[in-house]
Every structure is written in structure tokens, then in C-alpha cells.
N, C-alpha and C positions, 0 to 999 in steps of 0.2 A: 504494500500500500504506500502511495506517495505521501511523504510528510508535507504538511501544509502549515504555513505560518502567515498570520495576518498582522498588519501594521496599521494602527489608527493614527493618522497624522494629527499633530497639534493643530488646533483650529486656525485656519488662515495660512498654514505653511505646507499645504499639500504639494506644491511644486518642489519645495526643498526636500521633502521626503522622497518624491519621485526621483530626484537626482541622486539621493543616497542609494536608492534601490535600483539604479540603472543596470546593474549587472545581474539582478535577480530575475527568476522566471516568473513574471507576473501572469496569473491566470484569470484574475477578475478584479474589478473595482466596484466599490459599493459606497457611494458617498465619500467620506474621508478614509474609508477602510480599503487597504490594498492587500489582496490575497496572493501569496506566492507559493511556489513549490520549493521544498527544501527547508533545512533548519534556519533558525533566526540568524540574522547578521546584525552588526552594530548599526543602529539607526537613531541618532540623537534627536531627529525631528519627529519621532514617533512618541505620542503621548502614552501609548500602551502597545505592547507587543503580545499577540495571542499565540502561544506556543501549542504545537500539536493540535491545530484546529481540525474540527470534524464537520463534514457536510452530512446532514441528517435529513432524509426525506420524511415528511410528516403528513398525515391525513387530516389533522385537526389541531386546534389550539391546545386542547387537553393532551393530545398525544405528544406535542412538542414540549409542554411543561413536564410531562412524565419522563421524557427522554433526558431532559436537563437534570431533574432530580435524581435520576439513576447515575449520573456522573458525579455530582456533589450537591451540597446544600445551597450555597450562596451564588447568586447570579446578578449581573447588571446588564441592561440592554443597550445596544446602540441601534438607533432607529431613524435612519435618514429617510425611510419610506415606511409604509404600512404601520403608521403610528397607532391606530386604534387596535389593530390585531396584536401588535406588540404589547400594548397596555393590558389587553385581556390575558395574554400569556403571563405577564408579570403578576397579575392578580392571583394566579394559581401557583405561584412560587413563594417560598418563605420571604418575609419582608426584610429588606436591606436598607439601612438608614443612609440618607444622603444629606443630612443636616450639616451645615458648616461646622467645622471643628474649632475648638479653642486652642490657641497655641500652647503647647505643653502636653497636650494629649498625645500618647504614643500612636504610631501608625498601626492600623489594624494588622492582626497576625493571622486571622482566618483567611483561607484562600477565597478569592473572589473571581469567579468565572465571568466571561463575557459572551454575549450571543447577539445575533442579528437575524432577521428574516430576509433572506435573499429574494424570496418571492413567497407567495401564500403557502406553498407546500415544501419549502426548502429552508432548513435552519442551518446556520453556521455557528458553531459553538466551540469554545476553548475553556477547559477547566483550569488551565495554568496560564496566568498572565504576568507580565513584568511588573505591573503595578497592583497594589492592594486597594487602590482608590477607584471609585467609579469612573470608567473611561480614562483613567490615569490623571484625573483632575483633582487638585486640592483646593477646597474653598474654606476660608477661615472666617470666624467671627472677627471682623476688622476693628481696629482701634482708630476711630476717626477724630480723636482729640489730641493725642500726645505726639505721635511721630510727625515730622515736618513734611513728609511726602509718602507715597505708597511704595517706594523702593524697599521698605522694610519687609514687605511680603515675600520677596525673593529669599531672604534669609530664613524667615519662618518656614518657607517651602522646603528649602534644601535641608535644614535641620530636622524637619519632620520626616522627610523621605528617608534620610540616612540614619536617623536615630542617634545623632551625635550633635553636640554643641559645645562651645567653650565653657569651661568650668569656672566658678568664682575664683578670682585672683589670677587667672591665666592672662598672659599678655597678648593683646590683639593689635594689629596694625590695620587701619582702614584707609586705603589709598583712594583719593578722589572722594573724600568724605562729604563734602558740601551737598545739601544742607544738613545732613546728619542722620538720615534714616537708618543706615546700617549701624552707625555708632550708637544710636538710641537702643537698638536691639541688643548689642553687645554689652553696653554699660548696664542695661536692665537685667542681664544675666549675671551681673556681678563681676564681669571681666574688667581688667585694666585696658584702656583703649588709647592708642596713639592715633589721632585723627589727622590725616595729612591732606591739605588742599590749600591752594593759594587763595581761594575764595573763603569767606568766613562761614563758620557753622551757625546754625540757628542758636541764638543766645541761650535758649532753654536747654539745648543739648550740650553746649559747651560747659554749662554749669553743673552737669550731672557728675556724681561722684565717680572718680576713677578715670575721667576723660582728660587727656593731655593733648594739646593742639600744636601742630607744626604747620605754619603757614608757608608752605613751599611746594614745589612740584614733586609729584610722586616719582617722576622719572629721574629726578636729581638725587634721590636717596640711593645709598649703597648698603649692602648687607652689614658692612662695618659700622655705618652710621647708627644702625638699630641694635646690633648685637643679637643674641638668641631671642627668638619670637615663637610663641606657641601657635599663633594663627596669623596668616596674612590674607587680607580681604582686599578685593579690588572691584569697584563698580565704575572705574574710570572710563570716560568716553574717549576712545582712541582707536587707531587701526589695530587689528589683531596682531600684525607682525610686531608692533612696538610692545604690546603686552607680552607676547611670547618671549621677546628678548629680555624683558624685565624678570619674568618668571625664571628663565634659564639662569640668570645671574644668581638669584637666591637659591635655586636648587643646587647649583655648583658650589655655593658657599656652605651649604648644609646647615644654615642657621634657622630655618623655618620648619616646623613640624607639620603644619596643616595649611592647605591653600584652598580658598574659595574665590573664584574670579569670574567676572562676566566678560564673555567675548562678544563685543558689539560690532556688528557688521555695518559698514558704510556703503550704501548702494546694494549691489548684488551680493548674495551669500558667497563667501569664499570657502568652498568645501575643502579645498586643499589645506587651508589654515586650520579649519576645524579638525581635520585628520591629523595635523601636526600636533595639536594639543592632545588629542586622544591617544597618540602614540607615546606620550610621556609615560614611562613605566609607573604603575601603581595609581593611575589616574582614570577619570571618567569624564565624559562630556554629555550633557543632558539639556533638554529644553524643559524648563520648569513651567508650571501652570501660570506663573506670573512673569515669565520672560516675554519680551516683545520680539523684535527681529534681532535676537541674540541667543547665545547659548551660555550655559554655566559649566565651567571647568573646575573639577574638584580633585584634590590629592590629599589623602588623610594618612596619618601615621599609624592609626590603630584600627581602622576599618577597611576590610578588603572590599574593593569595588570591582564590578564586572568590567572586563576589558572594553574600553572605548565608550561604553554607554550604560545607563541604567534605565 
């Protein structure tokens, strides 16, 4: 039997996923879902990857729900078409919550399968997916009062996905910190934060306990200027090549334990540069639910990451 894998593109980035899958044997497209033959490959622009997908002929909604329950308990639909029929099938399955989560809640540990109706009598289902969140999307109960912008959601996202975050007292460097969304998250976790930016931080963020400000360019800093660092963060707006050179300097110096950096694309997506980041040993590249035309590159000292993508 041919092994099938389905990739659900991050919303709005279907073309980027298509380019990543250019060498794959695509057998069908269904909305944002791309069905291929063969095992999964690294695909940073996929919000969720459906492993060992099955095509299941069904004669009725009840038969489809029964087939899903025979595989496992928890399922989430993807329904670009046949919305009412999909909803009726969901009613016959155990309820799965899709409420926004509060930051600090751990990621779900129960397997969450994904399914879609390709047509009225054909079900595509996978009991094993790359994400434990519905369609790979994280939605938080947002703080609309304290952070200076919505960039903080990217850190909430990556910390929740990977189940790791800075511990109280650890030293973090936030490159390109202005206006301070990431610094707000890090200082709120009890970390010590060196916020680096020529532009000023929001005064409320600068006044937070543990925040130290350096009003200079992130690219003017050297590993020797900072010394040993537990975490290096970057949400700097710059060309990916420049960020890669900065990261390579710190990796070569061996002074940083953990990295979380946003790769921001100017114009067309540079897939070759994304691959260069993914090729760094021990790292992964992913499109977070709160990324725009950008990817997040992560390299952690204590958490094993899948090669290239999560």
C-alpha cells in the first residue's frame, strides 16, 4: 500500500508550501491541504502534517464517524467544502475543545487526528499529526492591556509548542527589542533581559524588573560584548542573510545556549535561506500561528527538535 502524507498549508502561504513540496509526488489538492505519496518531508510552511493518511470510502455520515472512532478517540476536521456534512460527522464524535488557551497551559498530550471529506463518500483521515492543536493553530486568550504590541504572541506560541521557556534568573538577550513585546514576555517570566535596539523601549517595559537596555545596533554586538547568555532572541527586521551571519558568529563562539529568531522575508520567500537555517545542526524552522511572511528558527540546548521543521 502506498504511504500517503498530507500537508495543511499555513493560511495564506499555500504557494510557499507548494514550492517546498516541489519534489514530492502530489496526488491531490483539497483547499489548503496537499496530499502526497511517500513519507513526510520537512515543510516549514505546513501548519500541520498528516502522517500515514488513509483514504476511506464511506456510505454515510455515521459510517464515517464509526471509521474514525475505530482508529482513535480525538479528531479535528478540516472542511474547505461540505461544511454541513462535516459538522454532522463531528457531532457523532467525542467533543474536542477549541477554546483559546491561557499562556502557561501545557500543550495537549493526547493524540489529535485530522480528517476531511474529499467528497460525500470519501474520507481522508490521519490519526498521527505533527501538531497536537486543531489544524496546527494556536489561539491564546490575549492580553490587550500590558504588552506594547502583538509580537509577544510569537513567543507565547513557540514556548507552548516546544514546552520550554526561560527560567527565572536566566539571562536573555532581545535583539531589535523596540517597542518591547518580547522583553515584556521574558521579564514577566522572571528572566534577566538585555534589550538591544537603537530605538527606545516603551517606558513601561523599560521599567520592568530585570530589564537592562542597550541603545545600539544588534549587529554591532559581538559575543565578547555579552559574554555567556542563556537565551538569544531576535525579532529584528533585516535580510535573512544578515541574521544568518549574526547567528553563525554566536554559534562559533559557543556563548549562547538557546536561540529563538524570526527570519523575515523581504519580497519573495527565499527558500534557499530558509534551508540554510534549517541545516544548522540541532535546529528547526517553523511557521508559527502568529508569524506573518516569516519563519521562526529555533536551536535549544536541552530539547531535541525534529530535523528542519516541527
